[in-house]
N, C-alpha and C positions, 0 to 999 in steps of 0.2 A: 515515492512521489509522485504526486497527481499528474496525469496526462496533460502534455501539452498540446491542444488541438490545433491542426493545420487550418487556417483560415481559406476562405474561398479564395481569397487574392492572393494566396501565397504563391511566390515565384522564386524560381531557382537562384537568381542573382541576391535577393534578400537572405536566402538560406546560407549563401556562400558568406555574406558579410557577417552573419551570426556566426559561422564557424570561425570567422578570421578576430572577431571580437572574443570569443572564447578562447583562442591561442592567445591572444595578446594578454587577457586577463589571467589565464594559466601562468604564463611566463613572467606575469607581474606578482605572483604569488597572491593572488585574490582568492582567499578563502572559499567564496563561491563557485568559481572556477573549480577549484579541488575537488568540492562537493559535488558538483555534476559529472567531472569526469569518474569519480569513486563510484558513483551511481549509475552510470551508463556506459563506461568503457571497460570491458572484460578484464583488461590488464591493469587497471589500477584499483578494484575492487577492494583488496586488502590492506590499501596502501594509506597509512594516515597523514595528515597535513603536513607533519614535518618531515616526511620521507617523498613528498611530491616534487620538492624543487630538485632533488638529484636524478628525477625520472626524465628521460627523453618524452615529449610530447608534441608530434608534428602535425601540421594541418591535417593529414589523413585522420590523425586520432581525433582532433577536433570535430572534423564531418562525421566520422562514426558515432560520436557522444551526441551530434545534433540529431542524426538520423533516429537513434534509439531513444533519445528525450521525446521524439515526436511518436514513438510505437513502430519505427521501421526498421528491419535487421541490421539495413546497410545504407550506405550512401547511394549507391547505385539503385537500392529499391525505392529511397525517397525520392530521387529524381525521376523515376519511372513514375511513381505517383503524382508527381507535379506534371510532368509530360502529358498523361492521360487524363487528370483531373480525379483521378480515383479516389482522392480523398475526399471528394463529394458525398461519397456513399455513407461516411461515418454519421451522417445525421438519419440512416436508417437503422431500424431495429436490428439487432444479432440475427433474428429469424430471417427478417427480409434480405439480411447480405447473404446466407446462404444459397448455393445453388441447389436446383431441384434435384432430389433424387434420394436414395435409401436413407442418408443422413439426415435430411430434413424431415423426411416422413416420420422417422424414428422420433425425433424431437416432438413432432405435433402429437404424436400417440403419449409422449410423455406430458407435453402440456396439458394435455386433455384428461389426463390421468386415466387412459384406457390401457388396463393391464393386460386383456387377453389379447388385444391386437399387437401391443408392443412384443410380448412373448413370443406370439407368431412370426412377427416380423424380424426379430433378432434371431429365430431359429432359422429363419430362410437367409439371413445375410450374417453368418457366424462371426465374419470378420469385422462387422460394423463397429462392435463395441470397443475396438481397439483404434478405430480411426480418430484422425484429430480434424477439425474446423481449423481455418487459417483466417485470422483477422487482425490486420496492419491497422496501425493508426492507433494505439493504445499501449499502456503501459502494462496491463494485466490482460487476463482472458484472451491471450494472443493464439494459442493452438490447444482448445480445449477438446476433452472427449465428452461422449453422452452423459456421463456422470457428472462433470463439472459444470452442466447446465442446470443441474437439478436445484441447487440452491436459490436461484433467481437472483445472482450477484455475478455482473451486473445486472440490473433491473430489465426485462425485456417485455414482462406484461404486466408487472407490478400484483404478481400472485403466485403462488405454487399450488398444486393441486391437493386436496385433501387426504388423499391417500399418497403421498410422496413418499413415505417410508417404505410402502409396498412397491413403489416404482424404483426405488433405490435397490430393495432386495432382489429385484427382478433383473436390474444393471449388473449388481456383483455378483449374482448367481452365473449370469450369462458370460462372466470374465473380467469384470471390471475391477475387480479385487487383486488381480494379479498385476495392475499397473500402479506401482506404489506411489509413483510421481503423481499421477492423476487422483489418489486417494487422499494423498497429502494436501494437493490443490483444492480439493473438494472441500475438506474438513476446514482449510482456512477460508473458503467463501460461506460456508455455512455459519462459521463462528463470527463473521464480521458483518452479515448481512441482516440488513434492517427487514427485509420483506420474509427471511426466513424466521426472524424473531417473531414478528407479527403474527405469522400462522400459527403459532404455539408449538412448532416442531423443531424449532433449533437444537435444543439439548438432547430430543430424541435422535433427530439425525446424527448429530455428532457422537453419540454413543454407539449408533450402528456402524458408523464408518470405522471409529477405532475399534470395535469388535472384530471388523474386517481386515485390519492391520493398518490403518490410517495412524500416522504418528501424531498424537494430540500436541506435540510440541509445534507442529507445524502451524496450527492456529493461534497460537498464544499471542503472539506480538500484534497481529492483525487485530484480532477481537479486542485487546485492550487499547490499541489505539483509535479504536471507533467506541468506545464506551461500551461494549457489549460484554459487561461484567459477570451476568450469570453464566453466559457462554464460555469464559476464562474459567469460571469455577468448575464447570463442566467439565470443560478439558484437564482440569486439575484431578478432578475426580476419575479420568480416564487414565491418569499416569503422567501427564505434565508436570512440571517441577515447579514449585512455588520459589523461584529465584529472584534476584534481587529486582530486577527490571517489572517482574509481574508483581512483587510484594510491593513495589512503590506505587504501582498503578492501581493496585487493590487496597491502598491505604492501609497496609499490615505493617505498622511502625514498629512493633516489637520485633518482626521478622526481619525488616529493612536495618535495624540497629545490629542485630547478630550476623548479618550477612556484609555490611559494610566493609569492615576491617580488610577483608580477606577477597574481595571482589576484585575484577578487572577495571582498567580504566574505562574500558569499551561497555561493561555493564554498568557501571556508575553513570556513564552519559547517557546510555539509552534509559536508564532508570530517571535520570532527570527529564529526559524529553518526554516520557511516559507519565511523570509525575505532573508537569506542567499543562499537558493536554486532557489531564483528568482533573486537573484542579485540587491537586494533593498539596497544600501550602506547607503543613507541617513536615512532610516526607522531603519537599524540596528542600526546607532549611537542613534537615539532617544529610541530605545529598551534596549541597554545597558546602557544608561544614568537612565532608568528608572528602573534597576534592575535586567534585564535578565543576565543570567549566560551563557557566552560563552563557558565553559567548561562542561557543562551537555550535555548527548548524546541528540539528538532531540526526542520529544515526539512521539508515535504512531500519524501517520497520518502525518509525517514530515522528511521520511526517518531516521529510528530509529536506524539504524544499525550505525550511525556517529554523528558527532558533526557538529555543524553549519560550523567549519571552513572546515571540509571536502566537506559540501554540496556548499560553495562558489567556492571552488577549482573546483568541478565538474562542477558547472555551467559557469567557465570560467570567472570569475568577480573578477578582480585584486582589483577593488576600494572596493568591499564587503570584499575582503581579507583583505586588508589593514584595514579597520573600526574595523573587528572582532581582529586582531592581536593588534590593539592600544586600544581595548577594554579589553585586558588583554586575548585573546585565548592561550592556553597552545598547543604550537607545539608539545609536546612529547606524546599527546594522539593519539591512534591508532583507527582505525574502529572495529567493532567486528568481520564482516566475514574474513578479509585477515591479520588483525593486521599490518595495515599500516598506518603511521602518514599521515596528511595531505600534506607535502613535498612530500611524496611516492607517495600519489595521483597525485599530480603536475608531477611529475617527470615518473610516468607510462603513464599519458594521455597527455605527450607531451605539457603541457601547460607551456612553455619555461620561459615566462616573470614572471608567477607567481612562479615557481621553483626558479628562481634568486631572486626574492624579498624575499621569505620565508628562502633561506639560507642567505641572507644579514642581516636577524633578528638575526640568529645565532653567528655572529660574535661581 
């Protein structure tokens, strides 16, 4: 789910009201409230919609969900950010938010592609390779190691060094390969990153990371949700499975048909989300016929702040929009962040042909 940034005018009273609103919506069995709890409260991560009504959800749970939605680990951390206005630092680049010291110096050497100085620096600070930066106020890239900065995702300077593979090898040999979580996170960032692709190094970096132990599955759904299809196929070459969601996003219709009957409902739903955001109309029809629900919010990994119909609108794919509407999509459902319908999205994005079609279905 995309980050909800704290506005400069944010105050604790407003956030308290947001928490109370979330609590009310949860108790009213609002599906968007269920989705937000599932996305941001660890206690509810595996709870389906039909299991939410039997779970206790207190004000403290709503406050934790709100805090994590804004990228803070807890309600007290969010209160502290409001109190000292530290959320205003979010306008700075990640480099600018780092304190001066060995970590930031190592990052400077990486960004400059200075292999010799990076090697020497890591040798003089052997524990540095395992250190983590701390960035609050975002829903990803919160505690990155040096390796995770390399794919330039999120964008810090709109480029990566031409010798990025050599820099990666230096980091891996210095001990980064021992951190499975960082390896997996880095392959995900590489597989979904525009700058990494535009550099021409995306697939090679993916292969290098996987050779050193990164799980290729870790990057699949993020790559597919961001239309990085070449990266997804590189991950498959490295051992990731061509399962139902991946096959749906890659428009592998024969594979979709072969896997659909034995797939779990969760995989079918994620497959529909990815088919929608990738504009795979014929695949969407197969999934809808196979039991996918067009009116569930997309699962995590598939733009979970909205429905498949919103995703198809954003992708500007009229044929997929039509497939979803013919499959029973509810045009009254709103996205979680902006409370806009799919028609509202089409109008805002100026996708006029889609907006005209959606309006015609209301007559």
